[in-house]
LUMVEX-245095 format. One record per residue: residue in one letter; z, y, x negated of N, C-alpha, C, O in turn. Coordinates in steps of 0.02 Angstrom, whole numbers, plus 32768, in hexadecimal, padded with zeros to 4 digits. Layout:
aZYXZYXZYXZYX ...
# end
This chain:
m221BBF1C3B3921EFBEEC3B4221BFBEF53B0E21BBBF273AEB f219DBEC63B0B2171BEC53AC0211EBEB33AE0210FBE9E3B17 n20F4BEC53AA720ABBEBD3ACE2092BE7C3A86209CBE853A4A f2076BE453AA52064BE243A712042BDE73A9B204EBDDB3AD6 t2014BDC43A701FF3BD7E3A8C2003BD503A65201FBD5C3A2F f1FF7BD1A3A762019BCD43A651FF5BC983A6E1FCDBC933A9C i2000BC693A461FE6BC273A522010BBF83A532044BC0A3A38 d2012BBB13A6C205ABB8A3A82203CBB433A742024BB1F3AA0 l2040BB333A32202EBAF83A31205EBAC53A362099BAD53A3A f204CBA883A37207EBA3E3A4D20A2BA6B3A7E20DABA7D3A6C a208FBA7E3AB320A5BAB03AEB20D2BA883B1E20EBBAA73B4D g20DABA523B172101BA263B4D2103BA4E3B8F20D0BA6A3BA2 i212FBA503BAB2142BA6B3BE92141BAC03BF3213EBAD73C2C g2142BAEE3BB6213CBB253BBC2171BB473BA1216ABB833BAC g21AABB373B7C21E4BB4D3B6021D9BB973B2C21F9BBCC3B2A f21AEBB843B1121A0BBC13AE9217EBBFE3B082191BC383AFC h214DBBEF3B322132BC013B762157BC3F3B992146BC7A3B95 l2184BC273BB621C8BC453BD021DBBC753BAC21D9BCB03BBC a21F5BC5A3B6D2213BC903B5021F2BCC53B312213BCF73B25 a21AFBCC23B222183BCF93B0F2168BD1F3B48215FBD5B3B41 a215DBD033B7C2152BD283BC0218ABD523BD42183BD8B3BEB s21BEBD383BCD21FEBD673BE221FEBDAD3BBB2215BDE03BD3 l21E1BDA73B7F21E2BDE13B4321A8BE143B4521A8BE493B26 g2177BDFD3B6C2133BE193B702105BDF63B6020D0BE143B66 g20FEBDB63B4820CDBDA43B292091BD853B68209BBD753BA3 k2061BD863B472022BD623B6F2004BD273B471FF8BD2D3B0B c1FF7BCEB3B6D1FE6BCBF3B4E1F9EBCB53B571F85BCB53B8F v1F7ABCAD3B1D1F2CBC9D3B0C1F14BC5E3B0B1ED9BC4C3B10 f1F43BC3D3B031F28BBF03AE61F6FBBBB3AE41FA3BBC63AC5 a1F62BB8C3B051F8EBB523B011F7CBB183AF41F42BB0D3B06 s1F9FBADE3AD21F8BBAA13AB61FBDBA6C3AD21FFABA763ACF e1FA7BA3D3AE91FE6B9FB3B021FB4B9CC3B1D1F86B9D73B44 i1FCAB9863AF81F9FB94C3B001FACB91E3B321F85B8F53B4A d1FF8B92C3B46200FB90E3B8A1FFDB9183BC2200BB9503BD8 s1FDFB8F03BE91FBAB9033C2D1FF7B9203C611FF9B9583C7B e2018B8F93C66205BB91D3C9D2083B9583C802099B9853CA3 a208CB9533C3C2098B99E3C312077B9E03C42208CBA153C59 k2029B9C53C291FF7B9F93C3F1FFBBA0A3C841FEABA413C99 r2010B9DF3CA8200AB9EE3CED2046BA1C3D01203CBA463D2D a207FBA163CE620ABBA2D3CF520A2BA763CE620B0BAA33D0E y2085BA7E3CA4207EBAC03C822037BAED3CAE202DBB2A3CA8 e2011BAC03CD51FDBBAF43CF92006BB0E3D331FF9BB473D47 a2038BAEC3D51204ABAF13D962081BB283D8E2096BB453DBF n2098BB353D5120D3BB783D4E20B4BBA53D2B20D1BBDB3D30 f207ABBA83D022057BBDB3CEE2014BBE83CEB2001BC183CC8 g1FF1BBCC3D041FAFBBD13D2E1F76BBC63D051F3CBBD63D14 l1F8FBB9F3CC01F73BB953C891F5FBB463C791F8EBB1F3C73 i1F2BBB313C731F24BAE83C4F1F23BAEA3C0B1EF8BB093BED p1F4EBACC3BF01F54BAC53BB11F19BA8B3B971F0CBA583BB8 h1EF2BAA23B471EBCBA7A3B371EE3BA393B181F1DBA363B03 g1EB7BA093B1A1ECEB9D83AFB1EE8B9CD3AAD1F07B9F93A8F d1EDAB99A3A971EE2B9823A521EDEB9AE3A201EABB9AA39FE i1F08B9D83A0F1EF8BA0A39D51ECCB9F239A81E9ABA15399D t1ED3B9B039841EAAB99E394C1E60B99F39541E36B99C3927 k1E52B9A4399D1E0CB9A539AE1DEFB9E739BE1DB8B9E639DA i1E10BA2B39B11DFDBA7039B91DF5BA92396D1E15BA8C3938 e1DB1BAC039861D98BAD539471DD7BB1439461DFBBB243975 v1DD4BB2E39041E08BB6038FC1DDEBBA4392B1DF8BBBE395C n1DA1BBB639131D75BBD139351D7ABBDA398D1D63BC0C39AA d1D95BBAC39A91D8BBBAF39EA1DD2BBC23A071DDBBBC63A43 i1DFABBCB39E11E3BBBDA39E71E3DBC3539E51E28BC5139B3 p1E57BC5B3A1D1E5ABCAA3A181E81BCCC39F41EB9BCB439EC d1E76BCF839DE1EA7BD2339A01EECBD3539C81EEEBD433A04 h1F1ABD3339A31F52BD2D39D51F8ABD5339A51F79BD55396A d1FB9BD6A39B01FFABD92398B2018BD5439782014BD4A393C v2038BD24399A2075BCFE3987205EBCB639972035BCAB39C4 l2078BC883972205FBC4D397F20A3BC22397A20CFBC283950 f20A0BBF139B720E0BBC939C420CFBB8639C2209BBB6F39D9 a210BBB5D399F20F1BB1F39A52129BAED39A0213FBAF53967 g2149BAC039BD217FBA8F39C82166BA4B39BB2171BA1B39E0 f2142BA4839812121BA1639582141B9D8394E2173B9D6392C p2125B99C396C2141B964397C2158B9433942212FB93E3915 c218BB92D393A21C1B919391121B5B8CA38F021E1B8A238DF q2169B8C238ED2165B87F38D12178B876388A218BB8A43865 p2171B83438782182B8263839215AB84F37FE211DB8463801 f216DB87537D0214CB88A37952135B87537602131B89A372F s2124B83B37602126B812372B20FAB814370220F4B7E836D7 i20D2B84737062090B85036DA20A5B89636B62082B8AD3688 i20DFB8B636CD20FFB8F136AA2135B8DD36792160B8B4368A g2133B8F636422163B9003608214DB8FE35C32179B8F93598 n2117B90035B420F3B908357D20E0B94D355D20BFB956352A r20FEB980358B20F0B9CD358B20B4B9D2357120AFB9E03535 l2085B9C9358F2031B9E435962018BA0335B21FDBBA0B35B6 g2056BA2935D62041BA6F35F82013BA5E3630202BBA3A365C f1FDABA7036351FAFBA72367B1F9DBA22366E1FB1BA02369F d1F85BA0336481F68B9CF364B1F99B99B36621F84B96C3683 d1FE7B9A1364E201FB974364F201EB96D36A2202EB93436B3 i200FB99A36D7200EB99537241FECB972373E1FFCB9533771 r1FB3B96D37201F82B94F37411F98B90237661FC3B8DD374E g1F7BB8F637941F97B8CA37C21FD1B8C537EC1FE2B894380E t1FF0B90637E52027B90F38162011B94A38441FE9B9763835 l2037B94238862018B97838B8202AB9BD388F1FFFB9E93893 f2061B9C9386B2063BA1938542033BA2538362020BA5E383E f2006B9F738041FC0BA0A37FE1FA1BA3838341F82BA6A3824 e1FABBA27386D1F74BA46389A1F8ABA9E38931F61BACC388E i1FD9BAA538961FEFBAED388F1FD1BB1838571FB6BB50385A a1FDFBAE738191FCCBB0137DB1F7EBB1737D51F68BB4737B6 r1F54BADF37FE1F09BADE37FB1EF0BB3838171EC5BB5D37FF i1F1CBB40384F1F0BBB7838791F20BBB638481EF6BBDE3835 l1F58BBBA383A1F7BBBE438071F4ABBF837CB1F4EBC2D37AD k1F21BBCD37C01F00BBD1377C1EBABBE237821E9BBC013757 y1E9EBBC937BE1E4ABBE237CE1E43BC1037F41E0BBC2837F2 k1E71BC2D38211E60BC69385A1E54BC9938281E65BC9A37ED n1E2EBCC6384F1E0BBCF638231E4BBD2638261E64BD3337EF n1E68BD41385F1E9BBD69387B1EDBBD43387D1EF1BD3038B3 k1EF9BD3838471F3DBD0C38421F72BD3C387B1F71BD793884 p1F9FBD06389E1FC4BD2E38C31FF1BD45389C1FF3BD333862 r201BBD7138B4204ABDA038992085BD75388C209EBD7C3854 f209EBD4C38B120CDBD28389D20D4BCDD38BB209FBCCC38D5 f20FDBCB638BD2109BC7238D9214DBC5838E6217ABC6538BF i2156BC3C390F2190BC0E3924218EBBD43920216CBBBB394C l21A8BBA938F8219ABB59390F21E6BB3839152219BB4C38FA e21DCBB04393B2224BADA39482221BA9F392E21E9BA86392D n2258BA7639112247BA21391E228CBA14391322B3BA423907 v229DB9D7391722EDB9C2390E2303B9C838D122E1B9CA389E k2340B9CA38D52372B9D438A12375B9B938692390B9D43839 q2351B96C38652348B93D38412314B940380C230DB91D37DA l22ECB979382822BCB99037FC22CAB99E37BE22A5B98F378F v230CB9C037B7231FB9EB377B2333B9B1374D232CB9BC3711 g2350B96A37652369B937372B232FB90E3718232EB8EF36E3 h22FAB90E374722BEB8DD373422B4B8D236E522B7B90136BD n22A9B89B36D6228DB894369E22BAB8B636622298B8D03636 n22ECB8B8365C2323B8E63633230DB92B363C2318B94B3609 g22F5B94A366822EFB997367222B0B99F36662298B9CC368A n2288B98636422238B98336182212B996364C21EAB9C2363C t220FB97C369E21EEB98936D321EFB9DD36E021C3BA0836D9 l2225B9DF36F22232BA2637032211BA5F36C721FBBA9736D5 q2215BA4836942205BA76365B21B8BA7736602193BAA8365C t21AABA3A366B215BBA393658213ABA6E369A2109BA923693 i2159BA6936CD2142BA8237012148BAD237072123BAFC3721 l218EBAD936E22199BB2936D62165BB50369C214ABB8736A0 q2161BB1D36642127BB2E363D20DCBB3B364E20B7BB61362F s20CBBB183683208FBB1836962077BB4F36BB203FBB6736BB l20BDBB6836E720BBBB9E371320C0BBDC36DD20A7BC1336E6 s20E0BBCA36AC20D9BC2136772097BC1C36542078BC51364C d207DBBE5363E2036BBE736262008BBF8365B1FCEBBF93647 l2010BC07369B1FE6BC1936D91FE7BC6636DE1FBABC8336FD g2025BC9036B82020BCD336BA2057BCE736D42067BD2236D4 y207CBCB636F020BCBCCB37272101BCC736E62109BCA736B2 k212CBCFC370C2175BD0F36DF21A7BCD2372A21A9BCDD3766 v21C4BC9F370721D0BC76372E220FBC6F37382230BC703705 y2234BC6437762283BC5E3774228BBC2737A02260BC1B37CA w22C9BBFD379822E2BBC737C32320BBC537CA2347BBE737AA n232FBB9A37FA2376BB8E38102381BB50382C2351BB2A3835 i23BFBB41383B23C4BB18387D2404BB2A38AE243EBB2D389A l23EEBB3438F12404BB543925241CBB203948240BBAE6393E n244EBB37397E2462BB0839A52457BB2B39F72473BB603A03 a2432BB0D3A24242FBB443A622471BB363A832472BB4B3ABD l24A7BB1A3A7024E9BB313A96250DBB7E3A7A2540BB993A91 n24E5BB943A4724F9BBCD3A2B24C4BC0A3A3C24BDBC3E3A1C y24A5BBF93A732476BC2B3A902461BC2C3AD72428BC373AEE g24A4BC1C3AFB24B2BC2B3B432498BBDC3B6D2494BBDB3BAA l2489BB9F3B44248BBB6B3B6624C1BB3A3B6624D8BB2C3B2E p24DDBB1A3B9C2519BAE03B8324F6BAAC3B7924F5BA823BA6 q24D3BAA23B4124B9BA753B2624B3BA693AD6248EBA8B3AB2 k24DFBA313ABE24E3BA383A6F249BBA1C3A552494B9DF3A4B r2465BA4A3A49242ABA353A362414BA6339FD2400BA9D3A01 e241FBA3639BD2410BA4C398923AFBA463964238CBA143964 r23A0BA83394D2357BA7B3944235DBA9B3903238FBAB938F2 t231EBA9138D9230CBAB6389A22CFBAE338BF229FBACF38E1 i22E4BB2538AC22B4BB6238C2229EBB7D388122C2BB843850 i224FBB8F3885222CBBA038522215BBDD385C21E2BBD9387F v2224BC1A384C21F1BC66384F21D6BC68381C21F3BC5837E8 g217BBC84381E216FBCA837EC213DBCDF37F3210BBCD53816 f2146BD1937D5212DBD4F37DA20EABD6337A120F1BD5F3764 l20BBBD7337BA2086BD7F3797208CBDCE37612077BDD83728 n20AFBDF8378B20CBBE2E37632105BE1F37402136BE0D3760 h2108BE2436FB2143BE1136CE2172BE4536CC21A8BE3A36B1 t2167BE7736E1219CBEA436E721D4BEB2372A21FFBEDD3733 i21C2BE80374C21EBBE7537882229BE4537602220BE13373C s226BBE69377622A4BE4F377722C1BE2E37B022DBBE5437DA f22C3BDE437BC22E3BDCC37EE2325BDA537EC2338BD8237BD q2346BDAF38272390BD8738252377BD5138682354BD5E3899 f2396BD163854238EBCED38A723CCBD0F38D123FCBD2838B4 p23C6BD0F39152406BD2C3939244ABD1739412458BCDD3932 k2469BD33395024BABD1E394B24C3BD00399F249ABD0639CD s2500BCE339A324FEBCB639DC2511BCEA3A0B252FBD1E39FC t2500BCD93A41250CBCE33A902540BCCF3AB82569BCA63AA2 e2544BCED3AFC257ABCC23B23255EBC923B3D2522BC923B4A t257FBC693B47255ABC1F3B682569BC183BBF259ABC303BDC i253BBBF93BD8253DBBEB3C1D2573BBC13C1D2587BB9F3BEE k258CBBC73C5B25BEBB8C3C5125A6BB523C862583BB5D3CB7 l25C2BB0C3C71259EBAD23C8E25A2BADC3CC72571BACB3CE7 e25D1BAF63CE725DBBAED3D3D259FBB183D5A2594BB123D97 d2577BB433D35254BBB653D5A250DBB4B3D5424D8BB5E3D6E i251BBB0F3D2224CBBAE83D1624C4BAC53D51248FBAC73D70 l2500BA9D3D682510BA5C3D8A250EBA6C3DD72529BA993DF8 e24E8BA3B3DE724E7BA393E3A2525BA2B3E622550BA203E37 q2544BA243EA4256BBA073EBD2564B9BD3EC7252DB9A93EDB d2598B9903EBC2583B9533EC12564B9433F072537B91B3F12 s2582B9653F2E256FB95B3F8B252AB9673F912508B9443FB7 n250BB99C3F6924C6B9A53F69249CB9843F472461B9953F4A v24B0B94D3F1C2485B9263EEC2474B8E73F0E249AB8CC3F36 d2430B8CC3EFB240DB8953F2D243EB8593F09244FB8533ECE p244DB8333F42246CB7E53F162457B7D23EE3247BB7BF3EB5 k2420B7D33EE223E5B7A53EB22408B7C23E682408B7A43E33 y241DB7F63E722439B8053E1E2480B7F13E13249CB8063DE0 f24A3B7C93E4224DFB7BF3E2A24D3B7723E0A24ABB7453E18 a2510B7783DD22523B72A3DAF2539B6FD3DD5255CB70F3E04 s252BB6B33DCB2545B6863DF2259AB6783DEB25BCB67C3DB7 e25A9B66B3E1A25F4B65A3E092609B6333DD0263EB63F3DB3 n25E7B60A3DC125E9B5DF3D7725EDB6083D3E2615B6073D10 i25C1B62B3D4725BAB6723CEE25E0B6A03D1025F9B6C73CE7 v25EFB6AD3D48263EB6F33D432685B6CB3D2826B2B6E03D02 n267FB6993D4226B8B6783D2226C0B65A3CE026F5B64F3CC4 k268BB6503CCF2689B64A3C9426A4B6883C5E26D0B6883C33 r2677B6BB3C76267DB6F23C4A26B4B70D3C5226C7B7303C23 q26E6B7083C942738B72B3C9C275CB7063C6F2783B7203C47 a274BB6B73C732781B68B3C3C2776B6A03BFF27ABB6973BE1 k2750B6B63BDE273DB6D03BA52751B7143B9F277DB7153B74 h2748B7433BB22755B77A3BAD2762B7A73BF92741B7A43C2D i27A0B7D33BE927B1B7FF3C1C27AFB8413C0927DFB8533BE6 s2784B86A3C152769B8BF3C0B27B7B8E13C1827E2B8D23C41 k27B5B90B3BEB27EAB93C3BEB27C2B9793BFD27E1B9AE3BF4 y2782B9803C152764B9BB3C29274CB9B93C7E2740B9843C9C y274AB9E23C8F2719B9EA3CCC26FCBA1F3CE2271EBA533CEA p26C8BA1E3CEE2692B9EE3CEF2681B9E13CB42692BA083C88 s2666B9B63CA92648B98B3C652615B9683C5A25F4B9503C89 i2606B95F3C1925CBB9283C1C25D7B8F83BF125DFB9013BB4 w25D9B8B73C1525E8B8763BE925B9B85F3BC02581B8553BD6 h25C7B8533B812593B83C3B4D2591B7FE3B4125CAB7EC3B31 e256AB7D13B42256AB7903B17253DB7893AE02500B78C3AE3 n2568B77D3AA6253DB7683A6A2521B7353A572521B7063A7E k2508B72F3A2724CCB6E43A0E2512B6AC3A1B2512B67B3A3F s2543B6C239F72578B68A39F2258EB6793A32259CB63E3A3A g2593B69E3A5E25A4B6903AAD25ECB6BB3AAD2616B6AC3AD7 n25F7B6E63A86263DB7163A8E2628B74C3AB925F1B7663AC1 i266EB75C3ADB2646B7863B1E266CB7BD3B01269AB7AA3ADC s2662B8143B0B267DB8493B00265AB8783B27261EB8793B36 s2691B8A63B392674B8DD3B6B268FB9213B4926BDB92B3B22 y265EB94C3B69266CB9A13B5C266CB9C63B9A2663B9AA3BD1 p2678BA0D3B91266EBA353BC5261DBA463BB82614BA833BB8 y25E6BA213BAE259CBA3F3B9F257FB9F33B7F25A0B9C73B63 s2541B9F53B8B251AB9C03B86250CB9A93B3D250FB9D53B12 c2501B9713B2B24ECB9623AE424A3B9783AEF248CB99B3B1C a2481B9593AB22436B96F3AC2240DB9353AEC240DB8F73AE8 l23E3B96C3B1B23B5B9353B392384B9123B18235FB92F3AF2 r237FB8DC3B21233AB8AC3AFE2314B8943B282328B8833B60 a22DFB88E3B1822A1B8763B3E229EB8343B3F228CB81A3B74 g22ACB8103B1322C1B7B63B0C22FAB79E3B1D2306B7623B1D a2331B7D53B312377B7A93B422373B7843B762349B7883BA3 s23A8B7553B6E23BEB7293BA223DFB7523BE6240EB77A3BE7 y23B8B7393C1C23C7B75B3C5F2417B7713C652427B7AC3C6C n243DB7463C632489B75F3C5E24AAB77F3C1D24E7B7803C16 y247FB7993BF02491B7BC3BAB24B8B7E93BC324F2B7D93BB5 l24B6B81C3BE124D3B84E3C0724EAB8523C4524BEB8553C70 l252BB8533C5C253FB84D3CA92571B8863CAE2596B8933C7F v2572B8AE3CF2258DB8D93CF725D4B8CB3D0E25D4B8A53D3F n2612B8DE3CF82655B8BF3CFC2655B8793D032683B8603D23 g2626B8523CE7262FB8083CD9261AB7F43D142629B7B93D20 r25F9B8113D4225DFB7E73D89259AB7FA3DA02582B7D83DCD r2570B8363D822538B8353D8824F9B8473D642505B8813D53 r24B9B8373D4D2488B8553D422478B8A03D4E2484B8BE3D82 l245CB8BB3D152454B9013D232411B9043D4D23E4B8DC3D40 t240CB92B3D7623BFB9303DA0238FB95C3D7523A3B9843D4C p2362B9543D80231DB96F3D5B232AB9C33D5D2322B9DE3D26 r2337B9E43D862347BA143D9E237BBA363D56236FBA613D2C e23B4BA0A3D6223F9BA183D3123DDBA163CE623EBBA423CBD m23ACB9D83CD8238CB9DB3C912369BA133C7C2366BA283C43 l234CBA2D3CB42326BA663C9C2344BA9E3C97232CBAC83C71 r2378BAAA3CB823B7BAEC3CB123C9BAD73C7023B4BAFE3C45 l23E8BAA93C5923F1BAA13C1423DBBAB13BEA23FBBAC93BBB q238CBAAA3BEB2360BAC43BAD2342BB123BCA230CBB273BB6 g236DBB3A3BFD2359BB793BFB231EBB8B3C2322FFBBC03C1F f230DBB503C5222D4BB673C7E22E7BB783CC52309BB513CE7 p22D1BBB43CDC22F1BBCD3D1922E8BBA53D5122C3BB743D52 d230FBBBC3D872302BB8F3DCF22BABB943DF822A3BB683E1C n2297BBDB3DE72252BBC83E032219BBAE3DD621DEBBBB3DE2 y222DBB8A3DA22210BB533D822206BB1E3DA02234BAF63DAC n21AABB0F3DB921A9BAE03DEA218ABAA73DCC2157BA9E3DAB i21C1BA7D3DE421CEBA283DCC2191BA063E012194BA073E3F v2151B9E53DCF2120B9CA3DF1211AB9943DE720EDB9783E07 c213AB9733DC1212EB9323DA92179B9063DC421A9B9203DE0 n2171B8BE3DB421A1B8993DC521DAB8983D9A21D0B8A53D5F d2219B88A3DAD225CB8853D93224FB8783D582259B8A63D30 s222EB8283D382221B81F3CF921FCB8473CDA2215B85B3CA5 q21CDB8593CE421AFB8943CBE21C3B8C03CB021BDB8D83C78 t21E8B8E23CEE2216B91C3CD02255B9213C9E226CB94E3C7A r2263B8EA3CAB22ABB8D13C7E2282B8DC3C2A2296B9023BFE k2249B8B33C272229B8B13BDC220FB8F73BD72207B90C3B9D q2201B91C3C0521F0B96B3BF0222BB97C3BDF222CB97C3BA2 a2266B98C3BF62290B9A53BF322B9B9A53BAE22D6B9D33B91 g22B0B9613BA122CAB93E3B6922A6B95C3B2022C3B95F3AE9 n225CB9733B2D2236B97F3AFF2230B9CB3AF22214B9E73AC2 a2254B9EC3B2F224ABA3B3B282261BA5B3AEA227ABA3C3ABB v2259BA963AED227CBACB3AC322A8BAF03AF0229BBAFB3B2B p22E0BB043AD02319BB1F3AED2301BB6B3AFC2301BB943ACE v22EFBB793B3722C7BBAE3B3222EFBC003B2322D4BC343B0F n2337BBF43B372360BC313B1B2369BC303ADC2365BC6A3AC6 l2377BBFC3AA5236CBBFE3A672332BC1A3A452338BC3B3A12 i22F5BC0D3A6322AABC303A5422B5BC673A6A22A9BC903A3D k22C8BC803A9822C8BCC73AA922E6BCFD3A7B22D2BD353A6D a2322BCD83A672346BD063A3E2338BCFD3A002361BD1C39DE v2301BCD839D522F5BCDF39A622B1BCF7398D22A3BD093953 l2284BCF339CB2243BD1F39D82263BD6539DB224EBD8839AD k2291BD863A0422B8BDCE3A0D22C2BDE239CB22ACBE1639B5 e22E7BDB739A822E7BDE0396622BCBDDC393922C7BDFC3906 a2275BDAF393E223CBDC039142221BDF139292213BE1A38FD l220EBE01396621E4BE363980220FBE72397A21F4BEA83988 i2252BE7539672284BEC0395A227BBEC539132277BF003901 a2276BE9038D82266BE9138A52226BEB43887221EBED13851 e21ECBEA138CB21AFBEC138BA21AEBF0738D5218BBF3238BA t21CBBF1038FE21CEBF5A391721F5BF8838E521E2BFC238E2 k222BBF7438BE2241BF9E388F221BBFB738512224BFEC3834 i21E9BF80384021CABF8E38122196BFC8382B2192BFFA3808 k2173BFC3385F2149BFE7387A215AC026388B212FC052388F r219DC031389721AFC07B389D21C1C090385B21C4C0CD3850 q21CDC065382C21DEC08237D62195C09D37BB2195C0C7378E y215CC08737D52126C08237BE2107C0CC37F220E0C0F337D6 w2117C0D6382420F8C1143847212FC1513825210FC17F380D q2165C1563820218BC18638152183C19037B8219AC1C537A4 k216FC1723793214CC170375920F8C19E375720DAC1C1372F a20EDC184379620AAC1AB37A120ACC1EF37B12081C21837A1 i20EBC1FB37D820F2C24637F72107C27237BA2111C2AF37C1 
# end
């Protein structure tokens, strides 16, 4: 276990919080604008997130060791002229940079999460501007595209992860793959699932006419072209996906608990919002296992540097 404090920006329902708390972290500040997500966060962590981060003064944010942010993937149309800090104004990423720039006691490191598509946006200029902005703020920055499927979760969810250290002597490596939980360990028995989650006979027949799965159990996935595929894992949960976007064995929708499990949320996580909101929240959440793996490597990298310092001092 480690000992550190953290802030949780664009906190959602607390994926970063769960990962950090499991490694000894203490949350000293959270911010989330969605009222239903705030309700879920409070119910599970006893902490009411502050609202709109754009209206919060930097001096009102407590000192912290680590900054977490799954910043929204809104269009970055303003980014691309490589003007550094000024180039990101008008985007929500600017709020992260604002804290890193003006906080007197800067966080030791940060972990940011966004969609995979961030890497290719505007021919790569968006990511490069973000990385340069973070570097200009004094951080040694690493980035990679990681897949939740490689970090213990049966969900193909590729995300851009950015890690930055204030101490430039730190050498960081992204974590190696870990054993994946099997899909059958995530899914409920059909006999225990409320009938409301089962697709209509018409939809089931249409799916089975287009595709028969060679996997069991499996998640059947319908893409934008209407093609059906199936895997022994789930495709990425999406907040705005159609109701029948993913079907378990081509027959039923995932329950809220199953969706949270696919994101690494434990069964003692309290579901306090309705099905529609929980489905949206799960689709917007960060994969807890993936974030925990990255955070652990970052903390280990810091510890190694501290040990080297004390050995030299002795």
